[in-house]
MIDOSE-1310 file (N, C-alpha, C; in nm, 2 decimals, decimal comma, always signed):
residues 211
xxxx	+17,39/-5,84/+0,87/+17,46/-5,91/+0,98/+17,63/-5,85/+0,98; +17,67/-5,77/+1,10/+17,82/-5,73/+1,07/+17,94/-5,82/+1,05; +18,00/-5,82/+0,98/+18,11/-5,90/+0,95/+18,24/-5,89/+1,07; +18,28/-6,02/+1,11/+18,38/-6,03/+1,20/+18,49/-5,98/+1,14
xxxx	+18,62/-5,96/+1,28/+18,73/-5,92/+1,16/+18,83/-5,99/+1,28; +18,94/-6,07/+1,18/+19,06/-6,10/+1,26/+19,16/-6,12/+1,19; +19,29/-6,06/+1,25/+19,43/-6,04/+1,22/+19,48/-6,15/+1,17; +19,57/-6,20/+1,10/+19,62/-6,35/+1,07/+19,77/-6,30/+1,03
xxxx	+19,83/-6,41/+1,07/+19,99/-6,40/+0,97/+20,06/-6,54/+0,90; +20,13/-6,50/+0,84/+20,23/-6,64/+0,78/+20,30/-6,73/+0,91; +20,27/-6,88/+0,89/+20,27/-6,95/+1,00/+20,42/-7,06/+0,94; +20,52/-7,04/+0,97/+20,63/-7,12/+0,93/+20,64/-7,25/+1,02
xxxx	+20,63/-7,26/+1,13/+20,64/-7,35/+1,22/+20,51/-7,45/+1,20; +20,59/-7,59/+1,18/+20,45/-7,72/+1,14/+20,47/-7,82/+1,29; +20,37/-7,89/+1,28/+20,38/-8,03/+1,38/+20,40/-7,98/+1,47; +20,48/-8,10/+1,59/+20,53/-8,04/+1,70/+20,57/-7,93/+1,73
xxxx	+20,63/-7,83/+1,63/+20,71/-7,72/+1,68/+20,59/-7,62/+1,69; +20,47/-7,65/+1,71/+20,38/-7,55/+1,73/+20,34/-7,48/+1,84; +20,38/-7,59/+1,94/+20,36/-7,58/+2,08/+20,46/-7,43/+2,09; +20,57/-7,41/+2,02/+20,60/-7,28/+2,07/+20,54/-7,15/+2,04
xxxx	+20,46/-7,16/+1,95/+20,37/-7,05/+1,92/+20,28/-7,05/+2,05; +20,18/-7,14/+2,08/+20,12/-7,16/+2,19/+20,15/-7,08/+2,30; +20,28/-7,14/+2,30/+20,36/-7,06/+2,43/+20,34/-6,90/+2,43; +20,35/-6,90/+2,33/+20,37/-6,70/+2,28/+20,23/-6,64/+2,28
xxxx	+20,11/-6,76/+2,28/+19,96/-6,70/+2,30/+19,90/-6,67/+2,17; +19,96/-6,74/+2,05/+19,96/-6,76/+1,91/+19,91/-6,88/+1,89; +19,79/-6,88/+1,80/+19,72/-7,03/+1,79/+19,76/-7,03/+1,65; +19,78/-7,20/+1,58/+19,79/-7,19/+1,43/+19,66/-7,23/+1,38
xxxx	+19,66/-7,20/+1,28/+19,55/-7,20/+1,16/+19,56/-7,25/+1,03; +19,46/-7,34/+1,01/+19,46/-7,37/+0,85/+19,35/-7,33/+0,76; +19,39/-7,26/+0,64/+19,25/-7,18/+0,55/+19,21/-7,30/+0,42; +19,13/-7,33/+0,39/+19,11/-7,41/+0,30/+19,00/-7,38/+0,23
xxxx	+18,94/-7,43/+0,09/+18,82/-7,40/+0,00/+18,83/-7,33/-0,07; +18,80/-7,21/-0,08/+18,82/-7,11/-0,19/+18,95/-7,04/-0,23; +19,02/-7,12/-0,21/+19,20/-7,07/-0,23/+19,22/-7,18/-0,32; +19,36/-7,13/-0,34/+19,44/-7,19/-0,47/+19,48/-7,30/-0,40
xxxx	+19,52/-7,28/-0,26/+19,62/-7,41/-0,19/+19,58/-7,37/-0,02; +19,59/-7,46/+0,04/+19,56/-7,45/+0,17/+19,69/-7,36/+0,25; +19,64/-7,27/+0,32/+19,75/-7,16/+0,37/+19,74/-7,20/+0,50; +19,89/-7,21/+0,56/+19,91/-7,22/+0,70/+19,89/-7,08/+0,76
xxxx	+19,86/-7,05/+0,87/+19,87/-6,92/+0,92/+19,83/-6,95/+1,04; +19,89/-6,81/+1,14/+19,88/-6,81/+1,27/+19,80/-6,69/+1,33; +19,72/-6,69/+1,44/+19,64/-6,58/+1,52/+19,67/-6,55/+1,63; +19,64/-6,38/+1,71/+19,67/-6,42/+1,83/+19,54/-6,49/+1,94
xxxx	+19,57/-6,55/+1,99/+19,51/-6,65/+2,10/+19,35/-6,53/+2,15; +19,38/-6,43/+2,20/+19,33/-6,32/+2,29/+19,21/-6,28/+2,16; +19,25/-6,23/+2,04/+19,18/-6,21/+1,95/+19,12/-6,28/+1,90; +19,13/-6,40/+1,87/+19,07/-6,54/+1,85/+18,92/-6,56/+1,95
xxxx	+18,99/-6,57/+2,05/+18,89/-6,59/+2,18/+18,77/-6,46/+2,16; +18,78/-6,35/+2,15/+18,73/-6,25/+2,15/+18,62/-6,27/+2,00; +18,64/-6,32/+1,90/+18,60/-6,28/+1,78/+18,53/-6,44/+1,80; +18,56/-6,54/+1,86/+18,46/-6,66/+1,88/+18,33/-6,60/+1,99
xxxx	+18,38/-6,52/+2,09/+18,27/-6,49/+2,18/+18,17/-6,36/+2,11; +18,22/-6,31/+2,01/+18,13/-6,23/+1,90/+18,04/-6,29/+1,79; +18,03/-6,42/+1,80/+17,96/-6,50/+1,70/+18,06/-6,59/+1,63; +18,19/-6,59/+1,65/+18,26/-6,64/+1,50/+18,27/-6,76/+1,53
xxxx	+18,21/-6,89/+1,64/+18,17/-7,02/+1,58/+18,08/-7,04/+1,48; +17,99/-6,97/+1,43/+17,91/-6,97/+1,31/+17,92/-6,82/+1,22; +17,95/-6,72/+1,28/+17,91/-6,61/+1,20/+18,04/-6,61/+1,10; +18,06/-6,54/+1,00/+18,12/-6,52/+0,87/+18,27/-6,44/+0,94
xxxx	+18,37/-6,46/+0,92/+18,49/-6,42/+0,96/+18,56/-6,38/+0,85; +18,58/-6,23/+0,83/+18,72/-6,18/+0,75/+18,86/-6,16/+0,83; +18,95/-6,27/+0,76/+19,05/-6,30/+0,77/+19,15/-6,19/+0,71; +19,21/-6,12/+0,78/+19,29/-6,04/+0,73/+19,45/-6,07/+0,74
xxxx	+19,51/-6,12/+0,63/+19,67/-6,14/+0,66/+19,74/-6,03/+0,66; +19,89/-6,04/+0,76/+19,96/-5,93/+0,71/+20,04/-5,93/+0,53; +20,00/-6,03/+0,45/+20,06/-5,94/+0,33/+19,96/-5,90/+0,27; +19,86/-5,85/+0,30/+19,76/-5,78/+0,23/+19,61/-5,88/+0,20
xxxx	+19,62/-5,97/+0,14/+19,51/-6,07/+0,13/+19,40/-6,08/+0,29; +19,31/-6,08/+0,20/+19,15/-6,12/+0,29/+19,11/-6,24/+0,26; +19,03/-6,28/+0,33/+18,97/-6,43/+0,30/+18,81/-6,40/+0,41; +18,76/-6,45/+0,35/+18,61/-6,43/+0,41/+18,56/-6,59/+0,43
xxxx	+18,60/-6,65/+0,54/+18,60/-6,75/+0,63/+18,49/-6,83/+0,73; +18,45/-6,92/+0,74/+18,37/-7,01/+0,84/+18,49/-7,10/+0,89; +18,46/-7,07/+1,03/+18,49/-7,18/+1,13/+18,42/-7,32/+1,09; +18,53/-7,44/+1,05/+18,50/-7,56/+1,06/+18,54/-7,63/+1,13
xxxx	+18,65/-7,64/+1,20/+18,67/-7,71/+1,34/+18,76/-7,64/+1,44; +18,74/-7,67/+1,53/+18,82/-7,61/+1,69/+18,88/-7,71/+1,75; +18,97/-7,71/+1,80/+19,03/-7,80/+1,91/+19,09/-7,73/+2,02; +19,03/-7,77/+2,14/+19,07/-7,71/+2,25/+19,18/-7,82/+2,31
xxxx	+19,27/-7,76/+2,45/+19,30/-7,88/+2,55/+19,17/-7,91/+2,62; +19,18/-8,03/+2,63/+19,05/-8,12/+2,70/+19,07/-8,11/+2,86; +19,15/-8,07/+2,89/+19,18/-7,99/+3,07/+19,14/-7,86/+3,06; +19,24/-7,79/+3,03/+19,24/-7,65/+3,04/+19,14/-7,56/+2,95
xxxx	+19,12/-7,62/+2,83/+19,00/-7,58/+2,76/+19,07/-7,48/+2,68; +19,21/-7,46/+2,65/+19,29/-7,32/+2,60/+19,26/-7,39/+2,44; +19,29/-7,29/+2,38/+19,26/-7,31/+2,22/+19,42/-7,40/+2,14; +19,41/-7,47/+2,07/+19,48/-7,54/+2,04/+19,54/-7,53/+1,92
xxxx	+19,40/-7,52/+1,81/+19,44/-7,52/+1,62/+19,32/-7,49/+1,59; +19,29/-7,46/+1,50/+19,14/-7,43/+1,40/+19,16/-7,44/+1,27; +19,06/-7,48/+1,21/+19,04/-7,48/+1,06/+18,93/-7,39/+1,01; +18,97/-7,32/+0,92/+18,88/-7,19/+0,86/+18,84/-7,25/+0,70
xxxx	+18,72/-7,24/+0,66/+18,67/-7,27/+0,51/+18,65/-7,14/+0,46; +18,75/-7,08/+0,33/+18,73/-6,98/+0,26/+18,62/-6,98/+0,20; +18,49/-6,90/+0,19/+18,38/-6,92/+0,08/+18,37/-6,85/-0,01; +18,29/-6,88/-0,10/+18,24/-6,77/-0,24/+18,12/-6,66/-0,15
xxxx	+18,14/-6,54/-0,14/+18,03/-6,48/-0,10/+17,90/-6,50/-0,14; +17,89/-6,54/-0,28/+17,73/-6,53/-0,35/+17,68/-6,67/-0,35; +17,79/-6,78/-0,29/+17,72/-6,93/-0,24/+17,64/-6,89/-0,11; +17,52/-6,97/-0,10/+17,46/-7,00/+0,02/+17,51/-7,11/+0,10
xxxx	+17,55/-7,09/+0,27/+17,63/-7,19/+0,34/+17,54/-7,24/+0,47; +17,56/-7,34/+0,49/+17,48/-7,45/+0,59/+17,55/-7,45/+0,71; +17,49/-7,38/+0,82/+17,57/-7,41/+0,95/+17,48/-7,43/+1,05; +17,54/-7,43/+1,17/+17,43/-7,47/+1,32/+17,47/-7,34/+1,38
xxxx	+17,31/-7,27/+1,38/+17,34/-7,18/+1,50/+17,27/-7,17/+1,60; +17,35/-7,16/+1,74/+17,32/-7,14/+1,86/+17,15/-7,09/+1,92; +17,08/-7,17/+1,97/+16,96/-7,12/+1,99/+16,96/-7,08/+2,15; +16,87/-6,94/+2,14/+16,88/-6,86/+2,32/+16,75/-6,83/+2,32
xxxx	+16,71/-6,91/+2,45/+16,57/-6,83/+2,49/+16,56/-6,69/+2,57; +16,44/-6,65/+2,56/+16,45/-6,50/+2,62/+16,28/-6,51/+2,67; +16,26/-6,40/+2,78/+16,19/-6,41/+2,81/+16,15/-6,52/+2,94; +16,03/-6,57/+2,98/+16,02/-6,67/+3,06/+15,87/-6,72/+3,00
xxxx	+15,82/-6,86/+3,06/+15,69/-6,89/+2,99/+15,57/-6,83/+3,09; +15,47/-6,78/+3,05/+15,35/-6,70/+3,12/+15,30/-6,81/+3,21; +15,31/-6,91/+3,17/+15,23/-7,06/+3,23/+15,37/-7,12/+3,36; +15,46/-7,05/+3,37/+15,55/-7,10/+3,43/+15,50/-7,12/+3,59
xxxx	+15,52/-7,18/+3,69/+15,50/-7,23/+3,80/+15,59/-7,32/+3,90; +15,56/-7,32/+4,02/+15,63/-7,40/+4,09/+15,61/-7,56/+4,05; +15,74/-7,60/+4,05/+15,77/-7,79/+4,01/+15,73/-7,76/+3,88; +15,73/-7,67/+3,75/+15,75/-7,67/+3,64/+15,92/-7,65/+3,62
xxxx	+15,95/-7,69/+3,49/+16,10/-7,63/+3,40/+16,08/-7,65/+3,26; +16,17/-7,59/+3,25/+16,16/-7,57/+3,10/+16,29/-7,62/+3,04; +16,29/-7,73/+2,94/+16,38/-7,80/+2,88/+16,41/-7,77/+2,72; +16,51/-7,73/+2,71/+16,56/-7,68/+2,58/+16,63/-7,83/+2,50
xxxx	+16,58/-7,86/+2,40/+16,58/-7,99/+2,34/+16,68/-8,00/+2,25; +16,67/-7,84/+2,18/+16,78/-7,83/+2,06/+16,89/-7,69/+2,11; +17,03/-7,73/+2,07/+17,09/-7,61/+2,16/+17,12/-7,57/+2,03; +17,19/-7,60/+1,89/+17,18/-7,52/+1,77/+17,06/-7,59/+1,66
xxxx	+17,05/-7,50/+1,58/+16,93/-7,54/+1,45/+17,04/-7,51/+1,32; +16,95/-7,60/+1,27/+17,05/-7,61/+1,11/+17,01/-7,50/+1,02; +17,08/-7,40/+0,94/+17,05/-7,32/+0,85/+17,10/-7,30/+0,74; +17,05/-7,27/+0,63/+17,12/-7,21/+0,51/+17,09/-7,03/+0,47
xxxx	+17,20/-7,02/+0,45/+17,20/-6,86/+0,43/+17,28/-6,85/+0,35; +17,31/-6,68/+0,26/+17,39/-6,62/+0,24/+17,53/-6,60/+0,34; +17,65/-6,60/+0,34/+17,76/-6,56/+0,42/+17,70/-6,42/+0,49; +17,67/-6,32/+0,43/+17,64/-6,20/+0,50/+17,51/-6,20/+0,61
xxxx	+17,43/-6,32/+0,57/+17,28/-6,30/+0,64/+17,30/-6,41/+0,70; +17,43/-6,48/+0,76/+17,41/-6,57/+0,88/+17,43/-6,50/+1,03; +17,33/-6,52/+1,08/+17,33/-6,46/+1,24/+17,42/-6,53/+1,33; +17,47/-6,45/+1,45/+17,54/-6,52/+1,54/+17,47/-6,58/+1,59
xxxx	+17,36/-6,59/+1,68/+17,26/-6,67/+1,73/+17,10/-6,64/+1,69; +17,03/-6,70/+1,72/+16,89/-6,69/+1,71/+16,77/-6,71/+1,84; +16,76/-6,60/+1,90/+16,67/-6,57/+2,01/+16,55/-6,60/+1,97; +16,49/-6,69/+2,09/+16,36/-6,76/+2,09/+16,26/-6,74/+2,19
xxxx	+16,15/-6,66/+2,16/+16,07/-6,61/+2,27/+15,98/-6,74/+2,33; +15,97/-6,77/+2,46/+15,93/-6,87/+2,53/+15,83/-6,88/+2,63; +15,74/-6,74/+2,56/+15,65/-6,69/+2,65/+15,54/-6,73/+2,66; +15,51/-6,83/+2,51/+15,37/-6,90/+2,54/+15,40/-7,04/+2,50
xxxx	+15,51/-7,09/+2,56/+15,54/-7,22/+2,62/+15,45/-7,25/+2,74; +15,37/-7,38/+2,70/+15,32/-7,46/+2,80/+15,35/-7,59/+2,80; +15,26/-7,66/+2,93/+15,32/-7,82/+2,91/+15,23/-7,91/+2,83; +15,11/-7,80/+2,78/+15,06/-7,89/+2,66/+15,12/-7,87/+2,54
xxxx	+15,17/-7,76/+2,51/+15,20/-7,69/+2,39/+15,35/-7,63/+2,37; +15,45/-7,73/+2,29/+15,60/-7,73/+2,29/+15,61/-7,59/+2,19; +15,78/-7,57/+2,21/+15,81/-7,46/+2,08/+15,87/-7,56/+1,96; +15,84/-7,57/+1,84/+15,89/-7,63/+1,74/+16,01/-7,54/+1,66
xxxx	+16,07/-7,61/+1,57/+16,14/-7,55/+1,46/+16,08/-7,50/+1,39; +15,91/-7,49/+1,36/+15,83/-7,43/+1,27/+15,79/-7,29/+1,35; +15,84/-7,30/+1,45/+15,81/-7,20/+1,58/+15,90/-7,08/+1,57; +16,01/-7,08/+1,49/+16,14/-7,02/+1,55/+16,10/-6,91/+1,43
xxxx	+16,18/-6,77/+1,50/+16,13/-6,65/+1,43/+16,18/-6,66/+1,29; +16,09/-6,59/+1,18/+16,17/-6,56/+1,04/+16,26/-6,47/+1,00; +16,38/-6,48/+0,99/+16,49/-6,40/+0,94/+16,51/-6,41/+0,82; +16,52/-6,25/+0,74/+16,55/-6,24/+0,65/+16,68/-6,32/+0,55
xxxx	+16,61/-6,39/+0,46/+16,72/-6,46/+0,39/+16,79/-6,57/+0,49; +16,70/-6,62/+0,58/+16,75/-6,77/+0,65/+16,67/-6,88/+0,64; +16,69/-6,98/+0,59/+16,62/-7,09/+0,55/+16,62/-7,22/+0,66; +16,54/-7,26/+0,75/+16,59/-7,34/+0,85/+16,56/-7,50/+0,81
xxxx	+16,67/-7,54/+0,84/+16,66/-7,74/+0,74/+16,62/-7,81/+0,84; +16,64/-7,79/+0,94/+16,59/-7,90/+1,09/+16,44/-7,92/+1,07; +16,39/-8,06/+1,07/+16,27/-8,09/+1,07/+16,19/-7,97/+1,14; +16,04/-7,97/+1,07/+15,99/-7,83/+1,08/+15,92/-7,83/+1,25
xxxx	+15,87/-8,01/+1,28/+15,81/-8,06/+1,36/+15,95/-8,08/+1,53; +16,02/-8,07/+1,48/+16,14/-8,08/+1,59/+16,12/-7,99/+1,73; +16,12/-8,06/+1,81/+16,10/-7,98/+1,95/+16,18/-7,90/+1,97; +16,19/-7,76/+1,99/+16,30/-7,68/+2,05/+16,29/-7,69/+2,20
xxxx	+16,18/-7,66/+2,27/+16,14/-7,60/+2,39/+16,05/-7,68/+2,44; +16,04/-7,75/+2,57/+15,95/-7,80/+2,64/+15,92/-7,77/+2,76; +15,76/-7,79/+2,83/+15,82/-7,77/+3,00/+15,76/-7,86/+3,03; +15,83/-7,91/+3,13/+15,81/-8,04/+3,19/+15,80/-8,03/+3,35
xxxx	+15,71/-8,13/+3,39/+15,72/-8,12/+3,57/+15,81/-8,17/+3,59; +15,87/-8,12/+3,71/+16,01/-8,15/+3,79/+15,94/-8,29/+3,81; +16,09/-8,41/+3,86/+16,10/-8,52/+3,92/+16,03/-8,49/+4,08; +16,07/-8,38/+4,10/+16,03/-8,36/+4,29/+15,89/-8,33/+4,29
xxxx	+15,83/-8,25/+4,16/+15,69/-8,22/+4,21/+15,59/-8,36/+4,14; +15,67/-8,43/+4,08/+15,55/-8,56/+4,08/+15,58/-8,67/+4,17; +15,67/-8,67/+4,27/+15,71/-8,74/+4,40/+15,59/-8,68/+4,52; +15,59/-8,54/+4,50/+15,50/-8,48/+4,57/+15,37/-8,54/+4,56
xxxx	+15,31/-8,52/+4,41/+15,22/-8,55/+4,40/+15,15/-8,70/+4,40; +15,27/-8,79/+4,41/+15,22/-8,88/+4,44/+15,24/-8,95/+4,58; +15,30/-8,87/+4,64/+15,29/-8,90/+4,78/+15,17/-8,81/+4,85; +15,10/-8,73/+4,82/+14,99/-8,66/+4,85/+14,89/-8,74/+4,81
xxxx	+14,89/-8,80/+4,67/+14,83/-8,92/+4,65/+14,78/-9,05/+4,76; +14,94/-9,08/+4,77/+14,92/-9,20/+4,92/+14,88/-9,13/+5,03; +14,90/-9,04/+5,05/+14,79/-8,97/+5,17/+14,68/-8,93/+5,22; +14,63/-8,94/+5,07/+14,49/-8,92/+5,09/+14,42/-9,02/+5,06
xxxx	+14,48/-9,12/+5,00/+14,42/-9,26/+5,00/+14,43/-9,32/+5,13; +14,56/-9,32/+5,22/+14,55/-9,33/+5,34/+14,44/-9,30/+5,43; +14,44/-9,17/+5,43/+14,34/-9,09/+5,48/+14,17/-9,17/+5,48; +14,16/-9,16/+5,33/+14,04/-9,23/+5,32/+14,03/-9,39/+5,36
xxxx	+14,12/-9,46/+5,38/+14,10/-9,57/+5,42/+14,09/-9,57/+5,57; +14,14/-9,51/+5,65/+14,13/-9,45/+5,80/+14,00/-9,45/+5,89; +13,94/-9,35/+5,73/+13,82/-9,30/+5,76/+13,72/-9,44/+5,79; +13,75/-9,51/+5,66/+13,66/-9,62/+5,61/+13,69/-9,70/+5,75
xxxx	+13,79/-9,76/+5,80/+13,78/-9,80/+5,93/+13,71/-9,79/+6,04; +13,75/-9,63/+6,05/+13,68/-9,61/+6,19/+13,51/-9,58/+6,17; +13,43/-9,58/+6,05/+13,32/-9,63/+6,02/+13,25/-9,77/+6,03; +13,37/-9,87/+6,00/+13,30/-9,99/+6,03/+13,34/-10,05/+6,18
xxx	+13,40/-10,00/+6,21/+13,42/-10,00/+6,39/+13,30/-9,96/+6,46; +13,27/-9,81/+6,41/+13,16/-9,78/+6,51/+13,05/-9,86/+6,49; +13,01/-9,93/+6,35/+12,90/-9,99/+6,34/+12,89/-10,12/+6,41
């Protein structure tokens, strides 16, 4: 897997003063874990957003600091404004590249069910799946082919694609995708049943009257 890169600089402003940074398009971050002591850094908001779009929510990021140091990190916490959804703060965990990590990876459906028909819908029961892998093997997303999905047969964790170096930690029988009949479809079926029943009763009444 390609390693994402993000530039960072030392940060002197802390506490409420970090608002000054955000107004300048700079996001305060903290790096902890496989470092001698926690690092207070700052990253450009635009570059950070681009890194997140490229898979930085779960994938390995190489954080390059202005002093020449580099840290292999995983995103552990991300704070956004509750209304504007702009970035506010992030925590990065510096890792040992030889140690496996447990992370949640987004699941992305591809293709359409061959059994798809009017009145049916696909339900994604799991948005992410828990995996364990070495940092360099962590995928940005996991694509799931839902072609074989039917009303009778769901797609479970056991059906997820095998990826070299990746172990799925979620329960094998846990459903990932299901196919369901929509509520409108069910209501239509009930209505058709009621109409058919009413017509049968009318026919029976006519037969009785003729006798």
